N, C-alpha and C positions, 0 to 999 in steps of 0.2 A: 595527508599533510595539508590539503586545502581546506578541509572542513573546520579544523580548529581556528585557522586564520579567519575564515568567514564568520565563525561564531564570535571571534574576538572583535570583528568589525561591528557586530550587532549588539555588543555588550557595553553600552555607554557607562561611564563612571558617574558618580555623584557630581563631580566637578563639571562634566560635560552636560549633565541634566540641568544644571543651574545656568547654562550658557557660557561656562568657562570664564567667569568674571575675573578681571586682573587683580582685584583687591581682596578676593576671598579664595581660600584653599580649604577644600573639604574632602575627606576620604574615610573609608571604613573597611572593615574586614570581618569575616566569620571563619573561625577554625573549628572543625569537628575532629576529635581525635579519640582513638581507642588504644589503650595500653594493656598489656598482659604480662604477667611475671610468674614464674614458678621457681621453686628452690629458694624461697625467701631467706635472705641472710640476716635480717634484723631479728633480734631476740624478741619474743612476745607477740609475734604477728602470725597470721595464717600462712601456711606453706605456699599457697597460691593466691594471687591477687589480680584483679583487673579493674579498669576504670574507663568510663566514658567521660569526656570533658568537652565543653563548648566555650569558646572564648570569642566575644563580640566586641569590636572597638569602633568608635566613631570619633574622628578628630576634625577640628575646624579652626581656622585662623583668619582674622579680619585685619587687613592692613589699613589702619585708620590714619594714614598720614605719618606723623613721626612715631606713632606707637602701634605695635601689633598686639591684638588681643586674641588669645588662643585657649583652647581647652581640648581635653580628650577623655572620653568615657570608656571605661573598661567594665565588661560584665563577664566574669569568669565563673563557670559553674561545673560541678562534677556530679556524676550519676553512677548507679550500680555499685554502691559501696555497702559493706557490711561491717559488723563490729570488729572484725579482725583485719580490716583494710588499713593501708597507709593513706591517711588523708590529713592534709595540713593546709595552712594558708597559702602554700605554694600552688594549690589547685583551685581554691575557692576565694573569690572576692567579688561580690555581686554589686552592680550598679555603683561604681566608684569613679568619681572625677579625679583621675590620677593626675591630670594636668588642668590648670586654670591659672593663666599667667598674663602678665603684661611684659612686653619686650620692646626694645628700640635699638636701632643700628646707627651708630655715629661714625661717619666716614671721615678720615683724615684727622682723627683725634690725636694720633701719635705720629703724624707725618704723612706725607703723600703715600697713597696706596694702603694705608692702615684702616682697619675696621674694628671698632669697639662695640660689642653687643652686650647690653644689660638686660637682665631678665629677673623678674620677681614674681613670687606666687608658688603655685604647685607646678612641678615639671619633672620629666624623666631626665636621666643624666648618665652618659657613658664617659668615663674618665680614662684616657690613655689606653692601656692594654685591657681594661675592664676587669682586671683581677682583684681590684679592691672596691670599685664603685661602678655599677652597671645597671642598665634597664634590661633585665633578662627577657629574652624572647622565646626560648625553648619552653621554659616553665609556663604553666597556664596563667599565672598572674605575673605582674611585673613589679618593679620597685620604683616608688616615687619619692620625691624629696621636696620639702616646702621651705622656701627661704629666698636667697638671693644668689645670683651668679653673674660674673663678668667674664667675657671671652674676648681676647685681643688677638687680632691677626695682623702681622706686619708685612710689609712689601717683600721682605726677604724670606717669607714663609715661617718665620719665628712665630710661635703662638703661645698664649698663656691663658690659663683658666683660674679664677679665684672664686671660691664659693663658701657660703655659710648656710647650712640647712638643718632642718629637723626632719629626719627620715620618717616617712609615713609608716605607721605600724598597723598592719592589716588586721581587720576585724570582720567577723567574730573569730574567736580562737578555740572554743570548745568543739570537740568532735561532733557532738549532737547538732550544734548549730551549723557547722560546716556541712554535715551530711544533709541537712535540710535546705542548704543554699540560702540561709537567712541573710537579709539585707541589713547591714550595719555600717555606718560611715567609719572610715579609717580614722585613726587618731595621730596627731602630731603634737608634741608638747616638749617642754624644756627638759624632760627626763631623758631624752635621747637627742644628742647633737652630733653633727658631722660637718667638719669644715676643713679647708685646706687649699692647696694650690698645685698646679701642674704647669711646667714650662717645657716646650719642645722646640727643637731647632735642627734643621738639616745641616749636615757637615759633609766634608769631603765632596764638594761640588754637587751637593744635594743627593748623593747616593745613599747616605746614612742618616737615619733619624735618631737623635739623642733626646732623651726625656729625663727630667728630674721631677719628683713629686713628693708632697707631704700631705698626709691625711690624719686627722685626729678624730677619734670617737670618744665621746663622754656619755656615760650611762649612769642614771641615778634611780633609786627606788621610787616607786609610786605607792600611795596608800593601799592600792588594791593588788600590787604586785612587787615582790622582792626580786632583785636582780643580783648579778655578781659585780655590779658597779664598775664596769670596765672603763678604764681611762688609758687609751692606747694611742701611741704615736707611731705612725707607719711612714718610713722614709724609703722611697723607691727610686731606682735608676734603671733605665732601659736603653739599649741600642738595637737597631734593627735595620735591615735592608729589605727592599720590596722584591718579591719573586719576579723573575724575568726569564725568557727563553735562553737556554744555554748558559745559565748563570747560577752560581751558588748564592743562596740567600741565608741570612743568619738573623737570629733574635736571641738576645740575652737580657733577662731582667732579674734583679735582686731586690728584695724588700726586707728591711730590718724593722723589727717591731719592739717597742719598749713601752714603759708605763707601769701601771699597777692594776690588780684585779683582786676581788675578794676570793678567799679559798673556797667559799660556797655561797649560795644565795641567802644564807641566814644573816639576819641583821647584825649579829654580834661576831660574825666570822672575821678572822684576821686578814690583813692585806698582804699580798705577795707582789714582789717586783716581777715585771714581765721582761723576758729576753727571748724573743722568738725570731725566726727568719724563714724566708722562702726564696727559692731560686728556680728559674725556668730557662732552659737553653734548647734551641733547636737549630739544625742546619739542613737545608733542603736544596734540591736541584730540579729545575724545570726543563724538560726536554722540548725541543722545537718540533712539535707535532700538532696536528689539527685538534687532538684531544686535550692538549695542554697538560700532559701527565707531569706530576711532581712527586718525588720521593723525598722523605725527610726522616731524620732521627731526632727524637725528643727526650729530654730529661727534665724531671720535676722533683723537687724535694721541699717539703714543708715540715718544719720541726714539730715534734710531739712533746708532751710533758713527761717528765721523769722525776726520779728522786732528787731532792735538794730543796733549797729555800726559794728558788726562783720558779716562776711559771713559764714554761717554754713551749706551750702548744700554740702554733700560729693560728691567727684568726683572719679569715679572708674578708671579713666585714660584709659588704654587699656585692661581692664579686660574683661573676658568672662562672660556671664550670664546664659548659658544653664544648667550647672550642678547644680546650686543653685536655680534659680528662674523661668525661663520660656524660651521657644524658642525665638530666635531673628527673622530674616527674616521680613516678612511683619506684623508679630504679635508684638513682642518686647514691650509688655505692661509693663513689670517689669524690671527695672534696679536697680543697687545698689546706689540709691539716693532717699532721702525723702520717705522711705518706712519702715514699720514695719510689719512683717509677722510671723505667726506660722503655721507650716505645718506638715502633716503626710505623710510618704513615704513608699511604699511597692515595693520591688525589687525581681526579680527571674531570674534565668538562667537555664531553664529546660535542656538545652543541650549546646554543644559547638557552635551550629549554631543559637540558639534562646536565646534572653534575652529581658527583659521587665521591666518597672516600671510604677507606678502611684503615683500621688501626689495631695493632697488636702490641701489648705491653706486659712486662713483668712487674710485679708489685711487692713492695716491702713496707713495713712500718718503720718510720724514722726512729721511734722509741718503742721498744718491745713491751714495755709495761703500760703504755697508754692505749686508749681505744683506737682501733685502726681506722683512720680517715673518718668517714661519716657512717660507718656500718653499725656502730654500737658494740662491736665485738672486741673483747679485751681479756687479756691474761695478765693480771696485776703482778704475778710472780715472774713473768718473762720467760717461763719455761717453754712456751709454744714457739719461741723464736720470733724473728722479724719477717721471714718470708710469708707472704699472704696468698700468692697464686698468680693467675694470669687473667687478663681481660682482652677479649677480642670484640670489637664493635665497628659499626659502620652506618652509613647513611646514603640514601639515594633520593634525589629530588627531581621532579619532572613537571614542567608547565603543560598541563593538559590543554589549557587555553592560555596562550602567552599573556602575562601580566594580569590575568583574571582568575584562573583556577589552577592551583598547584597541589600535587600529591607528594607526600613525603613518607618514606619508610626508614625507620631506625631499628636496629637490632643490637643486642649485646649479650655476650656469654662471659660469665664470671666463673672461672675454674678455681674453686676454693681449695687451698692447700695449707698445710702447716697451721699457721696462726688462725686463719679463718675457718679451719676445719676442727682444730683440737682445743681451742680456747674454752675455758669452763662454760661460758654462756653462748657458745656457737650453736645455732640451731642445726639439727641433724637432717637437713632437707636436701643435701647434695649441692651440686653446682646450680648457679642461678642463670636462668634464661629470660631475656626481656625482649619484647617486640612491640612496636607501635606503628600505627598507620594513621596518617592525618590528611585531611583535605582542607585547603585554605582558599577562600574566595576573597578577592580584593575588589572593592568598588569605589 
């Protein structure tokens, strides 16, 4: 136990190396990760897949008086891929300034104890539960947004966020360029717009947090790329309590989605009205023990598309999936669309250096005729039914050197049944097994 702490004392950060100046903040990280998968569930890919990935980040911010100037470089690369591998912009985005912004904090703008923060430029953003807008951390690349945001914090802990952005569209996109880790600057333009607001407020003597949100996505064709021209309005409401020893905690969130979408990416395709929805609910109990064990039951349902004149497949926009459903990476079997699932979760943190969780869930398609979640497996006739199988997954994280070097192990087993096993395009590779080991150093 003494050696890691001694090593920690001898491992200065970049901030310390600069003399820890009060007006400058600088930090970085390197994550090396190996993923392996067998029993591929996606149609058209090799039965087995593996991937080495390296993600390097460097962030800096200078407090120049009334204005803060900041930026963050991401360099995400992938190796050991072949023609049958799953490789997307979720794994590769080389030498990209994901953040480059100006910001200022105005204290007392809305009364004593209030703070208004204004930010413009490129930045990452986590909104509320992060189920619609997030800066994904499990994925090898992250999501960035270019535009303007305002964050207000009041004395009574009421907070509000207002934003208008152009989401950064990661480049390159072709498999060959991704495989070669080619450097190409990401694009943001008026063909993709994301804007909205979120308001949260503690109620019930501060024991309950209530949120209301609105997010709109507008998508348009570009000369080089046809899209489905999504125009989506997402209205969300969430209530939650914070886990505490000997206490039941709850979270419930509902999202209603409306708007319109083209029936395909073809320029002359007709438009469909959108009517989709998502709900998440969980209840947990934390035991008073040194390990802080927590047990919870979880329910998620995201609508899928079906027959009729309306488009009813829920779109999670830029939301993360790891905390609710499953790892992303080359696994990414479960996303927040056409899925219904009930799960049991167990969590524990035996020490400040070690934490872990395990989750087991049963899976159904919300619509039996739509593609199941993000697997690509579909039975358009509905004869394979709604039941898709089971997923068991978990994670263990350990600080080898506290605050400097962390190891993380993730594993998942997807037991494919009924729909995932008998649908016309279901690959005959059996159950899916996924494992990943990563080391992250922070400096």
